[in-house]
C-alpha positions as CSV (number, residue, x, y, z in Angstrom):
1,M,-27.4,16.0,-0.8
2,N,-27.7,13.2,-3.2
3,E,-26.2,9.7,-2.9
4,R,-23.1,10.5,-4.9
5,D,-22.3,13.6,-2.8
6,R,-22.9,11.6,0.4
7,R,-20.5,8.9,-0.7
8,A,-17.9,11.5,-1.7
9,A,-18.2,13.2,1.7
10,D,-18.0,9.8,3.5
11,R,-14.9,8.9,1.5
12,L,-13.3,12.3,2.3
13,R,-14.0,11.8,6.0
14,V,-12.5,8.3,6.0
15,E,-9.4,9.5,4.2
16,Q,-8.9,12.4,6.6
17,T,-9.2,10.1,9.5
18,T,-6.7,7.7,8.0
19,V,-4.1,10.5,7.4
20,R,-4.6,11.7,11.0
21,D,-4.2,8.2,12.3
22,A,-1.0,7.9,10.3
23,A,0.2,11.1,12.1
24,G,-0.6,9.5,15.4
25,V,1.4,6.4,14.5
26,I,4.4,8.4,13.5
27,R,4.3,10.3,16.8
28,S,3.9,7.2,19.0
29,A,5.6,4.3,17.3
30,P,8.8,3.3,19.1
31,E,10.2,1.6,16.0
32,L,10.4,4.8,14.0
33,H,14.2,4.8,13.9
34,T,14.0,1.9,11.4
35,W,11.8,3.9,9.0
36,A,13.4,5.6,6.1
37,G,13.7,9.3,6.7
38,L,12.9,9.1,10.4
39,D,16.3,8.1,11.7
40,R,16.2,11.0,14.2
41,A,13.3,11.2,16.8
42,E,13.0,14.9,16.4
43,L,11.7,14.5,12.8
44,A,8.6,12.6,13.9
45,D,6.7,15.5,15.3
46,P,7.1,17.9,12.3
47,L,6.2,15.0,9.9
48,A,3.1,14.2,12.0
49,A,2.1,17.9,12.0
50,L,2.5,18.0,8.2
51,L,0.2,15.0,7.8
52,E,-2.4,16.6,10.1
53,L,-2.2,19.8,8.0
54,L,-2.6,17.8,4.8
55,A,-5.5,15.9,6.3
56,G,-7.4,19.1,6.8
57,N,-6.8,20.2,3.2
58,L,-7.5,16.9,1.3
59,A,-10.7,18.2,-0.3
60,A,-8.9,21.0,-2.1
61,M,-6.0,18.8,-3.4
62,D,-5.3,17.5,-6.9
63,P,-6.8,13.9,-7.0
64,H,-3.4,12.3,-7.8
65,T,-1.7,14.1,-4.9
66,R,-4.6,13.3,-2.6
67,D,-4.5,9.6,-3.6
68,H,-0.8,9.4,-3.0
69,I,-1.0,10.9,0.5
70,V,-3.9,8.6,1.4
71,N,-2.0,5.5,0.1
72,V,1.0,6.4,2.2
73,A,-1.2,6.9,5.2
74,Y,-2.8,3.5,4.7
75,D,0.6,1.9,4.5
76,C,1.7,3.7,7.7
77,V,-1.3,2.5,9.7
78,G,-1.0,-1.0,8.2
79,Q,-4.2,-1.3,6.3
80,P,-3.7,-3.5,3.2
81,M,-6.4,-2.3,0.8
82,Q,-6.8,1.4,0.7
83,Q,-10.0,1.8,-1.3
84,A,-12.9,-0.6,-1.8
85,R,-13.6,0.7,-5.3
86,I,-10.2,-0.7,-6.4
87,R,-11.0,-4.1,-4.9
88,R,-14.4,-4.2,-6.7
89,S,-13.0,-3.1,-10.0
90,R,-10.5,-6.0,-9.9
91,R,-13.2,-8.5,-9.4
92,R,-15.1,-7.5,-12.5
């Protein structure tokens, strides 16, 4: 495995972990009733299950779809900058 493949595998692992963390936040956050689309508590578990399913299939997804899911997950867990490569490109 070369360096580029290793970085891609690491990025995938981090993104999968973030999406799974977002599922955990959705399941456990008491303030969910204030989130758009989660006005009923019974919607939290199916949405979290969907996120976990998506996390397992990120590698096979279209890059735009994958990026959107990961961005939503980062917003959900409260991390401000989703990808270091974006931050570096803005400094150049």
